[in-house]
N, C-alpha and C positions, 0 to 999 in steps of 0.2 A: 585578453589584452595582450598577452605574451605573443600570441600568433600574430596580431595586427602589428605589434612592434617589430617582431622578426621580419614580417613581409615589408614593412616600410624601410627598415634599415638594409635589407637585401636589395630592394629597389634603388635605394640611394647608392649603394655600393656599386650596382650594375650601371647606373647612370654615369658615375664618375670614373669607373674603371673601364668602361667601354672603349674610350679613346686610347687608353693605354695598350689594349690589345689590337685596336684597328690600325694604329699608327705606330710607326717606328721612332718617332721623334716627339719631344714635348710640344704642346700646342702654343705656349706662351712666347711672345716676343722676347720677354726678359729672361728666358731660361738661361741663355748664355751669360748674361750679366750676373745672375745669381750664382752660376758655377764659378765665375771668377772671384766673387766676393766670399763665397764659402771657402774656397781654397786659400784666399789672401788673409782671411781672419784665422784660418786653422794654423797658419804659420806663426801666429802670435799667441803664445800659450804661456801663462794661464789666459783665459778668454777675456779678462778685463784689461788686457794690454792692447793698445791700439796699433795696428800694423802700419807700415809705411805705405800709404796709399796716396794717389793722385786726389786733388781737390773733388773731382766729380764723384769719386767712389766714397769719399768721407762725408758727403751729403746724406748717405744712407744711414738711418738710426741703427744702433748697434744691437738692439734687443734680440733680434732673430739670431745674429751671428754669435752672441754668447752661448746659445745652446748648440747651434750647428758646430762650433768649434769643438765643444766637448764630444759630441757624437763622432766628429771626423777623427779626433784623436783616439777614440776608442775603437777605430777601424772601420767605421761606416762608410761605404763607398759614396763619394760626392754625388755621382749620377743618381743614387737612390733618392737624394733630396729633391731633385728635379724630376724624378721618375715616379715610382709607384707610391712613395710616401706622400708626395704632393697630391696624387690622386685620391688618396684616402683622407687628407686633410679636410676637405669640405664636408665629408660625412662625419668626421669627429667634431667638427665645429657645430653642425646642426644638431648632433647627438647631445652635445653639452647644453646648447640653448634649450633643447627640448627637456632635458633633465632638470635644469633650473626653472623652467616654466612649470614642469610637473610638480616641483616642490612648492612653487608659488601659487599656482592656480588649479592644480589637479592633474590626474594622469591623462585625461581626455585632451586637455590643452597641449600636454607634451606630445602626444601622438599627432595631433593636428598640426603642430609646429613642424614635425617632420614631414608630413604630407605637403605643407605650404613651400617648404625648402625644395621638396622634390619637383614641383611644378614651376618654380620661380626661374625665369630667364636670367634676371640680373645677377642672381646668386650663382648661376651656371657660367655666366660671362666673367665674373670675378675669378672663377676657376680657370677658364680658358686664357685669360690674360696673365695668369700666374702672379696673382697679387699675394704673394707670400707674407710680406710684412703686415698687409691689411688684415688677413685672415687670422694670423697669430695674435695681432693686437686686439682683434675683436673677441678671440678666445680668452685673453686675460681680462678684457673689459667686462665680459659677461660675469666672470667670477668676482671682479671688483664691485659690480653692481649687487650681486647676490650677497656678498658678506658685508656690504655697506648697509643694505636693508636689514640684515640680521644683527646689526651693530657688533659685528666681529672685526677684530684688529687685523684679520687677514686681508681685509680690503686694501690696506696700506701697501702690502707686498705686490698685489696684482695691479693696483693703480700705478705704482712705479714701473712695472713691466709694461703696462699699456703705454705710457709716456715715452719710454725709451725704445719702443718697438716700431712705431709708426706715427709720423708727424700729424696727419690729418685725423686719424682715429684718436690720438692723443689729444687733439684740440677739441674733438667732439666730446671726449671724455670730460675734459675740463670744463667745457661749457654746460654739459649736462649735470655734473656734480655741483658746480657753483650755482646753477639755477635751483637744483634741489635744496641746497643749503639755504639759499635765500628764502626759499618757500617755507623751510622748517623753522627758520630763526625766530619769527614773531611768536610763535606758540610754544617752542621748545628750548628757548635759550637758557632757562634756568635748569635744564636737564643736564647733570654733570656728564653724562655719557656723550651728549652732543658736543659739549665743550672739549672733551678729550678728543673726540673725532675731528673737531675743527682744527685742532693743533696738527694732527696727523694730515688732514686735507692740505694744510698750508705747507707741510714739509714735502708732499709728493711733487709739486712743480719745482720746488728748490733743489731736491735731489735730482730730479730729471734734468734741471739746468746744468748740473755738474757734468753730465755725460755730453752736453752739447756745447760746452764752453770751447773746446778745441775747434769747433766748426761753426762758431756763432754766426758769422756773416751769411754763409750759404745755407745753413740748415735751419736758422731761426730768424735772423733779421730780414733776410730777403723774402721768404714766404709770408711772414707777419706783415711786412710792408705791402706785399701784394694783396693780402686779405683786406687791409685797411684802404687801399687806394685803387685796386683794380676790380672791375665789375662789368658785366655785360660782355660785349664784343672785345673789350680790352683785357679781359681775364682769360688766362690760359684754361681751357675746359678740361684738360687731361685726357689720357688715352682710354676713353670709355664712350659707348655709343650715347647719342643724344636722348634726352628724356623722351621726346616724342616717339622715338622707336619703341620704348617700354610702355608708353601709353597705348600704343597700337597692339603690341604683342601680348602684353600681360595687364590690360586695363581691368580685367575681371578681378585678378588677384589684388591689384592695387585698390580696386573699389572695396572689396572685403576688407582690406587692411585699414583703409581710411575710416570706413564705418566702425570697425573694431576699436580703432583709436578714439573715436568720439564716444562710443558706448562706454568705453573704460572710465570716462569721467563721472559716470553715474555712481561708481563705487569709490573712486579715489581720485584726487587732484595732486598734481605735481610729482608723479613718480619719476624715478630715473629713466625708466623705459619710455615714458611719454616725452620726456625732455629730449632724449636721444632722436626720436623720430622728428620732433619739432625742429632741432637744430640742423639736422641733416636737410630738412625741407627747406629751411632759411638759405642755406648755401646753394640749393638747386634753383629756388625760385628767384633769388636775387642775382644768380649767376656770379657768385663770388669765385675766387681762385679755385681751380680744379673742381668746379661745380659738378662736372659729370661724374667724376670719381665718387662723389658723395652719394651717388644713386645706389651704390653697392651698400653702404651703411644704411641708407633710408630704407631699402628693401629688406635688409637683414633685420633691423629693429621693428620693421612692420610685420614680420612673420608670426610673432605672438598675438598681434592684434587681428590678423588674418584668422588665426585659430580661435580667438575670441568671437569674432563675428560669425564664424560657421557654427560654433556651439550655441550661441544666442539664437541664431536662425532655427536651429533644430529644436530648441526648447520653447521659443516664443510662438513659433508658426508651426502648428501641429497638422495643418491641412496637408494631405498627401500631395496635392498639386504643387504647393509652394516648396515642400521639401524636394520633390522631384526637379522642380525648376532649379533649386540651388545645386543639386547634384549634377544636373545637365551643364550648368554653367561652369562648374569646376572640372567636368570632363572635357569641355571645350578648351578651358585653360590648359589642361593637361596636353591636349592635341597640339595647341599652339607651342607649348614648351618642347614637344618633340620636333616640331618644325623648326623651332629656334636652334635646337641641337644640330639639326641637319645644315644649318647655315654656317656652322663653325667647323674649321678644318685647320690643320697646321700650316703655318706661314713658310715652313722650311721643308725641303725634301730631305730624305734619309741619305740619299747618294751623295749629294753635295756636302752634307755634314760629315760623311764618312771620309770624303776626299780631303776636307779641311782638317780633320783630326789626324789623317795620315800625314799631311804636310807638316803639321805641328810636331810630329815625332821625328822628322828628318831635317828640320830647319836649324841652321846654327843659332846658338844662344844669343849672339849679339845682333841678330837680324832685326830690322825695323820692318813691320808688317803693316801694309796698307790695305784696308778693306775699302774698295772703291764704291761701294754703295752701302745703304743703311740697314737693309733687311737682314743680311747675314752678318753685319758688323758685330752685334752683341755676341754671336756664337764664335766669331773670330777672337773676340776678347776673352771669352770663356775657355777656349781650347788652347789659347796661348797666354796662360796666366803669367808666364816669367818673361815674355817679350814686350818690347814697346810696340804699341798698336795705334794706328790712326785711322780715323773714318769721318766722313763729312759731318760735321756739327757735333761729333761725340768725342768723349774721352779727353776733353781739354786739349784737343789737337790745335796747334797754333794757327792753321790756315783758316781763313774766313770763308763764308759761303762763296763769295766772289772769287776768292782764290781757287776754290774747288771747281767752281764753274770754268775758270780759265784752264785748270788742269785737265779737265775732260774735253772741253771744246776748243781749246786753244791750239797754237801751233808747237812745233818741236822745240823752238828756242824758248817759249814760254814755260813748257813742261820742264825743260832742263834746268832753268833757273829756280823753279819751285823745288825740284828734287835735290838740287844742291844745298838746300837749307836742312836737309835731314842728314843725321849722323849714322854711321854704320851702313852695312850692307842693306839695301832696301828691296824688298819683295812685295809683289802685288798678287792678291788672290782674286781670280776671275770667278764670277758666278753666273748661272743662268739668268738670274734676275737683273744683273747689270745689263745684259744684251736685251732683256725683255723691256727694261725701262728706257734705255738710250737708243735702241734701234741700231741703225746703220752708224751712228756716232761711236757706238762701242767697238765695232769692228775697226773703224779708222783710228781710234784711240790706241787699240793694242798693236796696230801695224807701225806705231811711231818707232823709229830707230832707238829711242831710249829704253825700250823694253825688249827683252829676250826671253823666249820661252825656255823652260827648264825641262829635266826629265820627268818632273812630276806634273801630272794633269792639273790644269787651272792655275798653275804657278808661274809667274813671270818675274825675272830679275831686272832691276833698274841698272842700266849702263851709265846713267847720267848723274847719279848721286855722288857725294863727295869721295867715298871710298872706291868708286868705280872708275874715277878718272885717272 
């Protein structure tokens, strides 16, 4: 088994480290935002002190940044957190899930969990999109489930960390634990251990709320109101592929997982792991707020049931033809997983990011930086942590979508009036994607008399803002 374990771990490391060596930039859209948040929180030490952040940045739960602050203060380079450390994180997460399942179900299940994670496209896409908070929250949630099932008080610590690390995963944790508790209540209420644990279970959300009180409206009330009132086409799906994509690409794996979930009820009813799959599926099926993102949690908690289905198939069906068919199906799923990897590539090119980083090193501290398109805007924010940064629809910038449209497509006088609303020297960063997206309008925009090229490539200075007049 040691050899099989080593092979699976090496295969996972190879899969998730391959993009690190193939590409010179992180693959995720949010990499620049995480860079900014890591740096901003590191300035507020000890890590339980809130930094002075804009409202959009304070929407992010603090759990991840409590730990990142400590590491950065100890001298860890911030780019490691969005570099090789992030590439190793999915392997560590799969390893922890496999270990917990090995403790619960046996070593074979643990090994099969690693195999299922290796061929899962949704799990890989969570890595590609750099869902740092989600994966760390899942890491804590696994341990919370593990210790809760063992009636260990350590579940209290990991439950709090889950709640304060990621909104949606914290909600899933709360729903799963509440369902489990209600299921245990009729037959175990006289158990003094359950009563003590009930008190701690009630304390977890209360303590979690203390972390969210400073950002109640945007971090708690607004998402909760959306869950209660928005569904279907009215609900924001979140930045994750549609479910139909995964049904086509990893239908075999999902089939094994659902079969394993059903099989698990022969032995036990109402486990935490069963409820985690159930509530994730509820968000997806009924298309509640950010339902697409819940596919990552759904897939993740389905992995142990994939392992269970594979083991049951090997035990119950001893005919060589049937076993060969199962192996063939899994090999086909592995091939689809490789094809899915080939579909994923970085959204940003290294040369443009290097240019933006150079501009950040020479721009005056009081400069106002405009990222005139959204693809590179998160990186502009991350590479200019101490500057004011504006972008279309991002960073609480006061211009509406219509005002941005006027800025790009309007005439000289309209641009001049908009630029005069900004304080300080204003600079614009031009990117290849700006020209790709806007075509000829991009060239006409940059030829406006309000903009003057500088000595730095892709950097324009505004001649029409308030300090330029």
